[in-house]
Steps between C-alpha positions, in 0.01 A plus 500: 500500500137475430468589134416867509249482222398245242312638202355255251392642164515858626526757224737792549403738220256438218678337207804384702573147604315364800698413809445130570689492828685753709659445837747681722690279742686606812666297777298470819642626827295440814688759705450867419716795614303546821534133589870515418550789744310310771707184450825698503398688817411178680812313386719804573344545845542133594855505367583813697358362825671161463824656379503742794448210742805321353697826503427545872616141565830580333442316173538811288560317165148357518357855494658555157366170369147603598545825306639311204191276491274804482711647217489174300122477545461863386710438189305182416165681524627790287618255233158332506320834461731594214433174313125564543527792256529254209203489261381306196240621254353259246266609222352265240329627185410296189831588333742568788605375840692764687689406817660786688717420802612778731777409743531650852730776370238606245674366187247359253543199272240440229418197290256505208363169374258397229213312671457270199855366547506507878431214736463503875746258662429377852739309723325301770651341807317195628483628859503877458291569189578754229858617551586684178297674237641629174381633167708342225522632146754380245685306768560801725320472837384804695444399863200672658375510858824371647439672833143376537373224727383175341127584516557845353716352224219255418249788476738683267539185289121466466463861389783472248365168368161658434649810337735298276216269394282800416784667306561179301128464424485856378292788618173576325464868429171654402483806281245760605 
């Protein structure tokens, strides 16, 4: 994840509303494409060598099972890489909270909330920390940061807490 950018009180264009908080969230994957190819080559090579040894001993069904394991591992990694394409973009201004969720297929779902009527709900687990984070307005929760680790979710909660507090206090604008 690592919030891509957090901007507090940044002004976009003169006369427009300041952006109190902006973050773009993405799931973390520790293995990149190059690492994936390396893992698949090693697993495939070991599978081929072991499978060939069993094939030479006459246990030909074992050879197929080794190939099946490699196929299942390949499919699991591909599914993981596909789910990593999900994104969340959260922008808080004094009059609007905009949450945009983009699923792995690229379909976007947007929620627009009034920061004055929105509260940040946090569900804690005694042993594991912050487990769920949602912005709730008029009884309708919008879950944010669902794919983040606990520490990252806590950082997101701090940023949103500060931005909501600032939006509820009001933003002082100076006329030049």
